[in-house]
N, C-alpha and C positions, 0 to 999 in steps of 0.2 A: 690193228688192235693195240699196238704199243702206244699209239698216240692217245687213245681214249682211256687207258688204264689210270693215269693220275686223276682224270676227271671222275672216274667211277669210284676210286678210293676216296677222293675228296667228298663226293656225294654221300657215300656210306658213312664216313666220319662226321660229315655235317648233319646228317639225319640222326646219328647216334647222339652227338652232343646236343642237338636240338631237343630230342626226347629226354635226355638226361636233365637239361635245364628246365624243361616243362615239368618233370617230376619234382625237381628241387623247388621250383616256383610254386607248384601245388602244395608242397610240404610247408613252405613259408606261409602261404595263405591259410592253410589249415591251422598252423600254430597261432597265427594272428587272430583267427576266429575263436580259437580256444581261449587265448588270453583275453579277448573281448568279453567272452561269456564269463570268465572267472572274475575279471575286475570290474564288470559293469555295475555290480551292486555297490562296490566301494566308490566308484565314480558318482553314482546316483546319490550316495550318502554325502559325499563332499559337496555336490551341487546343491542338495537340499539344505545342508548346513550353511553354505554361503548365501543361499536365498533368504534364509531366516535372518542372518546377520545383516544382509542388505535391507530387508524390510525393517529391522530395528533401527538401523541408521537413518533410513528414509523417514520413519515415524518421528525420530528424535529431531531431525532437521526441520520437519514440518511443524513440530511443536515449537521449536525456537523461532521459526518464521512467524507463527501466529502470535507468539509473545511479542515479537518486534512490531507486528501490525497493531496489537493492542497498545503498546507503548507509544507508537506514533499517534494513534487516535486519542489517547489520554493527553499527550502533549498538546495536540491541536485543541482539545476541549479546554484545557487550562489556559492556553494562549488566548483563545476567544473569550474566556471568562475574564482574564486580566484586561483584555482590550475593552470589554464592557465596563469593568470597574473603573478603568482610567477615564473612559468617556463619561461615566456617571460623575466622577469628581470634577472633570473639566467642565461639564455642563452645570454642575452645582456652583463651581467657582465663577463661571460666566454669569449665572443667574444672580449671585450675590454681588458681582461687580456691576451688573446692570441696574442695581437698586440705587446706585449713586448717579446723580444727574451730571453729565458732562456735556456742555453745549457744543455740538458738532453736527455735521450733516449726516442724516440718517439714510436709510434705504427706502424711504417713502412712508413708512408707518411708525418708525421710531422704536420698534421692538426687536425685530431680527430680520435678517436677509431671507430666511426661509419662509417666514410668514408673509413677506412681501411677494415671494414667488407663488405662494398659495393663493393670495388675493388676486394676483394676475391671472392665474389659471381659472379662478372661479368667476371672473368677470362675465364670460358669456352666459353663465347661469343666473346672473342678476341676484346673487346671494350676499351682496355686500352688507346689508343690515344684519343678517343672521351672523355673518362672519365677525362683524364688529362686536356684537353682543357676546358671542362665544369667546372672542379675544379678551374682552373686558372681564368675563368670568374667570378665564384662565389666569389673567394677570392678578385678579383679586385673590384667588386661591394661592397663587405662588407668593404673593406678598404676605398673606396671613401665615402661610407655612414658614416663610423665612423669618418673620417676626417671632413666631413661636419658637423656632430653633434658636434664634439669637437670645431670646429671653430665658431659655432653659440653661444657657451657659452662665454659670455663676462666677463672678469675679472673686478670687481669693479663696476658693473652695466653699464647701457647704453652701 
């Protein structure tokens, strides 16, 4: 029995300390649950507050994003409008420049490269006479409009 006595005392002390630590651990868990119940309302209040702050920041950033999208769309609109105005002036300048006769090789019809392409595309339809009539009418209206515009500009004011 002498040999088993230290093991028996160690087993009794081990069981005692095991139960003591179980009681201490149960007490710590009980205090943790109590603190959770006491502070859960405060934690929920903080979480709700920061959710509102997050929603406000999210809304503000979305508003700024939409303002940026609107600014880009307006820029593109004005850019396309400026391109149209420039092409209008370039076309008007080319029209006025084409009123002066300069002997040179043309694109086949003497008016413009694009009209030559249109005539080539219309050849299978056999619409050349109608195209020439419409071309003459277009040229006539352009010439009359250019003459009216030039005659409305007065030299020396009034």
